[in-house]
N, C-alpha and C positions, 0 to 999 in steps of 0.2 A: 272422107277419110282417103288417106295415102295408102296405098297398095300394101308398101313394107309394114303398115301397123296389122295388119292382117296376119303375118307370119308367126309371132307367137302361138296364135289359136290353131292356125293350120298344122303347125311342127306337133303340136300335142294329139290333134286327129289323126296326123299323119301315121305316128308312132303307134298309136293306139289300134288304127287298122291296118299296120305291119303284122301286129301280133295275131290277127286274124288271118292275114294272107300267108304268112309263113306256116301256120298250121296246118295248110291243105299243099304245100308246095313238098317237093324232094329236098333232103338237105343241101345238096350244092345250089340248088335254086333258091332256098330260102336264105342262104348265104349271101347270094349276091342280091336279093330285094333287101336284106338288113343292111347291107352296104350302102345301096341307093336310099333307103331312108334317112339312115346316120348323117350322109353325105348332104342331102338336101336339107336337112335339119341345121346342120353346123352353116352351111352356106346363108339358111334363111336367118339363123341367130345373129351371125356377121353382120348382116346387111342390115338387120334392126337395131343391132348395137351404134352401128354408125350413124343410123337415123336419130336415136336418142341423143347421142355425142352432140351432133349438128344441131338438134334442138335445145339441148340443154334441159330439157322438162320430161318428166315420165306422163304417162297417158294410161286411162282406164279402156278395156276394151269390154263391152258389153255382148254377150252372146246373144245372138238374135235381136240384139238393139232393144232387149227388155230389161228395164231395170230391177232391182231387188225388190220385192223378195220373189218376183216370178222368174227373174232371168240370172244369170250367174255372170261373174267379172272376173276378170285376170288383170293384173297391173305390171305395166312394163317400164321398167326404169334401166339405168345404165348399169346397176351392180345385177340386175335379174339378167341382162342380156351377156355380161362376162361370165355368170355361171352357168348359162343355157350353153353358150359356145364351147366353154370348157368342158362341159358334162358330155356333150356330144361329140366333141374331138376325141376325148380321152376314151371314151366308149369304142369310139371306131378303131382308135390304133391299140386298145387292149384286146379286142376281137381278132386284128389281124397280126398280133405278136403270139397269140397262144392259138391259132385257128386250128392247126394241124392237131394240137392235144385236144380241141374239143371232138373232133371226130376218131380219136382214139380213145376217149373216157366215155362216151356215149356210144350205146346201140345204134346200128346203122339205120333202123326202122324210127329212130326217135330223135335224131340228130337235129331234125327240124325245129322241135320242141325247144332245143336251145336258144333258137334264134327268135321263137315266139316270146320266150322269157324276156330276152334281151330288148325287144319291142316295148314290150310292156313296163319293164323297169325302165326304158328311157321316158316313154310318156310319164309316169310316175314322177320323176325326178324333174322334168319338165314343169310338171304341174305344181310340185311343190315350191318350184322358183317362182312360178307366175301367178299363182293363185291368191286372190284378193277376199277369199271367203274361208274361214276358218272349218267349217264341216266337210268342204272339198277337198280341202287339205288333209283332214282324217282319212276320207275315202282313199285318197291315192298313196297314204302313209299305210294303207292296208294293202294295198296293191304292190306296193314295194315291198313290203315284208313278205308276202305269198312269194312274190318273183324272185326274192334274193335267196329264199330259204331252198327253193326250187334250184337255182341255180348250183348252189352246193351240193344237194343230194343228188343233182342228175350225175355224178360221176358214179354210175352204177355198179363198178366192181370194186367200190371201197365201203367197207363196212363201218369204218372209221369215219367216212362224210356222212353216212345216216346218223350215227352218233350225236357229230357234231351239229347236223343240222336240227336235231331235235332240241338239244340245248341252244341254240340259235333262236328257235321258234318259241320256244317257251321264255326267254328273256325279252325277245322284241314284242311278243305279245302281252308282255306284263307292261313294257313302256306304253305300248299302243292304248291299252285299258287306262293308264292313268291320264294319257293325253286327252281321251274320249270324256272322262269324267271331269277334266277340266274344261272341256267345252261346254258339256253339258251345264255345269254352274253357272260358266260365264254368261252364257244365252238366257239361263233363268234369272239372272240378276241385271242383264242390260236387255235382253229381247232381241237381240241381234246376232247376225253371224258374219257380215261384211265387217272386213277389218277396220276401215274408217269408222264407222257407225258406232263398233264395240269400242274405239279409242275415245269417240267423243263422249260416251256414257262412264266408260270407266276414269276419265277425268273428272267428269262432275261427282261421281261416287267418292272418289278419293279427296277431293276439295271440301265435300260435305262430310266426310266421315261416315257416310252409308255402307253398310255391307263391307266393313272393313275387314274382317275375319274371312269371310267367304273369298274375298278378294286375295288375301294372304294365301289361302289353301290354292286359289287357281294357278298363282304363281310357282307355287312350290309344285304342281303336279304337272305343269307344262315342262318345268326345270328337268325335274326328276325323270318325267317319262321320254323326253329326248334325250337327255343325257344316258339313260338305258340303251336306247335304240343305237347311239351314237359311240357305244363301248366305252363311254368316260368311266376311269377308275372311280369306285369300285365295282363296277357294272361290267368289267371287260372280259370276265373269265372265259366267255362263250367264244372270243374272237379269234384267240390262236388255233383252236380246232376246226373253226369254219374255214378260215383261211388257209391254215394249213394242210387242209385235205380237200379243198377244191381244186376244180382243173385251173389252169394256169390263169387263162382269161377271167375265170371266175375270182380268182383271188386278186387279181390286178382291179375289177370292177368294184368288189365289195370294198376294197381299202380305199382306193382312189377316189370313189363316186358316192357310193351308197351312205356312206358314214356322214359323209360332207352335205348331202341333201337334208338330213335331219338337223345338222348343225344351222344350215343357213334358215331353215325354217324357224329354228329357236329366234336366231338374231332378227328375222323380221316380226315375229311376235312380240320382243321385247321392244323394238322400236315403234312398230306401227299398231299393236294392238292394247300392249299394257303401258307401255311409255318407259322410256329410261330412267325419268325421275323416280316413277313409282317402283320400279325395279331395284334401284339403289336404295330407295328409303325402306323395302323389303328386305335388303341385305341379300338378296339370291345372287347377286354378284361376288359376294364374299365366299360363299359355298362353292360356287362353281371354281373361284379361284384356288381354294383348296384342294378341290378335286383334280384340277389341271397340274398343279404341283405335284401333288402324290403320285399323278399318272406320269409326268415327265421322269420321276426318279424312279418309280418301282417298275414301270416298264422297261427302262432300259437295265434295270439289273436283272431282270427275268430274261431278257433278249440276250444277255452276256452268257448267262447259263443255258443256253439252249444249244444242241448239237444238231438242230435240223435247219438248213438255211431257211424255209418257207415260214417255220415256226419264229425264227428269228424276226424275218420281216415283218411277222405278225404282231409281235410284241412291240418290235420299232413303231408299228402306226399307233400301239396304244400311247407310247410315250409321244409321239407327234399330235396325235387329238390333244394331249394335255397342253401341248405349246398353244392350240387355238383356244381352247377353255381358260387358260390364263389370260390369252389378251382379252376375251369377253368378260372374265373375272375383273379386269381392273376397271371397267365400268365406264369407261371414258371412250371418244368418237377414235382418240388414237389408238387405244387399245383394241377395238373393235376391227378398224380398219388393218393392223396388222393381223387380227385373227384371220380375215378375209385373205390378204396376202398370202398366209399359210396354208390357207384351204388350197388356194390356188399351185402353189409350191408342192404340196404335198400329192396333188393329184397329178402332177407332170412328173413326179419322181417316183413316187411307189409302185404305180404299175409298171415302169421301166425297170424296176429292180426284180418284180416277180416275172416280168418276161425274160429277163436275163437268166434268173433261175430255172425258166422253162428249157432255155438254152444250154444249161450247164447239166439238167436232167436228160437231155438227150444225148449227150457225150458221155453221160456217165451212170449207163444201164438204168436209168429211168430214176435213181436214186437221188435223193436231196439231203442225206447225210453228210455230214462235213468228212466224215472218212471216207465216203466215195466219190466226192466231188474235188478231191484234192487234184489241182492242175487243169481243173475245167475251164479256167480262163486262158490257159493256154491253147486248149484243144478247141474252144469256142472263142476266138479273139474278139470278136465285135460284141458278144454278149460279155465277155471280161472288161470292155472298154466302157459298155454301158453301164455295169455295175460300179466300176469305179468311179464314174460320173455322178450316178445316184447316191453313192456313198459320201462322195465328198459333200454334195449337196445335204443330205441329211446331218452331216457334222455341222457344217456351216463354214466350208472353207470360200473365201472370196472368189468371185468370179462363178460361180455356181449358184443356182437359184436359193436354195437353202439360207445361204448368207444374208440375202435381202429382207427375208422375212424374220430372220433372228435381229437384225439390226434395227428394223422397225419395232418389234416387241420389247427390245431393250431400250430404246427412245421413249416408247410408250411408258414404260415402268418409270423410266427417269422423271418423266412431266408429272406423274402422279403424286409424288413427294409425301408420302406416307409409309408406314410400315411395310405396305404390301411393294415398295420399292424395293427395300433390301432382300424381302422374300425372292421377289420375281427374279432379281439380278443374280442371286446365289442359286437360285432353281436352273436358271438358264445356264450359268457357269458349269455347274455339275451335270447338268443332263448333257451339255456339249461335249465333255470330258468322258462320259460314260457312254455317249453314242460312238466315240473314237474308240473307245476299250471293245466294243463288238465288230464294228465294221471294218477297223483295220486289221484284225485277227483273220475275218472272212477274206478279207483280200488277201493276205498272205498264204491261207490255204489255197485259194483259186490260182494262185500263180506260182505254188512251189510245185516243180516235178514229183508225181507220184511214183513209187516203188514198182508199181506195176500200172503200165499204160492203159487206159480203157479206148474204146473203139467208138466210133461214131454210130449211134444205133436210129439216127434221123438225121437227114442232111436238114440244113436250117432254111426255110421256105424263104422267097421273095419277100413274101408279106411281113414275116418275121424281121427280114432285114430290114424292111423300110420303114416299119414301125418302132426299130430301135433308133436308126438314123433320126427320124422325126423327133422322137424323144430327146436324143442327144441334144440335138439342135434347139429344142425349146428350153432345156435347162441352161444352155449358155446364152439363150436369148434373153431369158428372165433374168439371169445372173448378171449379165452386161449392159442390157438396155431396157430395165425395169422402170424408169420414171413414167414413161406414159400409162402404164398398168396401173402403178401405185395412183396418178393423176385421178384415172378413170374410176377406180375403187372408193377414193375419197369423194367424189363426185356424186358416184352412187348411194353412199351412206348418206350424204347430204338430203339427196332427195326422200330418204326415209321421213325425216323429219317434218 
């Protein structure tokens, strides 16, 4: 076995052990160690992606070289390595962008726990990306849930954060429960937990008509459980409170990464466990398509009504999740590819917007209300530029990242040739217009001179500046030179078949 083929497994082990190490270090040392872990995982993921792209084939890694059912497996393909690189890179940038807020919003004696949670969250996201075993996926779904809720609650001086955490935990556990019941039923009718083995058994069951109703129930449970956990409409009500009341880095991580991990797991299950032909037959894609369309419209309408910048960005995430589910709901390979592209676009854009919001809060007395952040883009010009770039990307202006994913979503909808085409194109047009209706007024507020000048309450750190510069560069890179990424995503999806 080539050395680089061990990197995905080592990445999961390194991040898990990082959670243990950070728990016994002081806050500043825990921060350095967390940076080291995330940087190592990013480098390892990029090297693994280069290896898989060069071979053109995925591979299975057996832990301890023991086959199932005694051992466990992870599967590594192009799409998995893209997501692993994306998740570790954005996690690192999100931490850098909101680092001083982390130490301000947590108790001095407990700041190291934040980095413990980030390490565990990173491990869970990598495991969801790479796992080849459904029950292992469930275990790390629960680790992800606990770490995510704790990242919201760790803002100890905010009573609203505690209330938001309880709502988040309740909805997330509901989604986890449905997912676990689905796994239990599937194991009962197939006798397997490995994805390839389940897929073979499910194919035989579908062809013979055996266990048709339980199989339909499994599809519903998986779809609804992971839709709830990814805040798809109408299960989104917990998201604005959680993202709006968390510290800046937590908001960036939750919106940019955590929700995407569940969606990617759902795509893997559709392709590699159930089979897209069965998913299409069960009409699960139609339901997800409807959820996506409503999310795109209602999320944007709620964002327009907001007077709080972070909550506006949270409702914007609801709408953007809708774009992803619209692509999945098309049920075609082109639609799935467009959905994966929008996962990438949203992951490199929304954390930048939340980080910029942190900069505006720093120069506006800590407030995120539109009435208080007037002119904040003039007081913190780098955050203002980053917000403009992020807003243009989310609206879908050419040369920005969001334009690329919206073009591919439109193309995928046109290729479908059914009533979904009309609905999808109308939803894309209306949602894009609505996006402009809340991002443009927000920019006007940020770049309008206030009646009373605010003062800097915290100088922008070098880490935050570097994070914003990289985010801006990634957006332009994706917007102007996206073809290699598009080709890699398409190749990765082909490996799922």
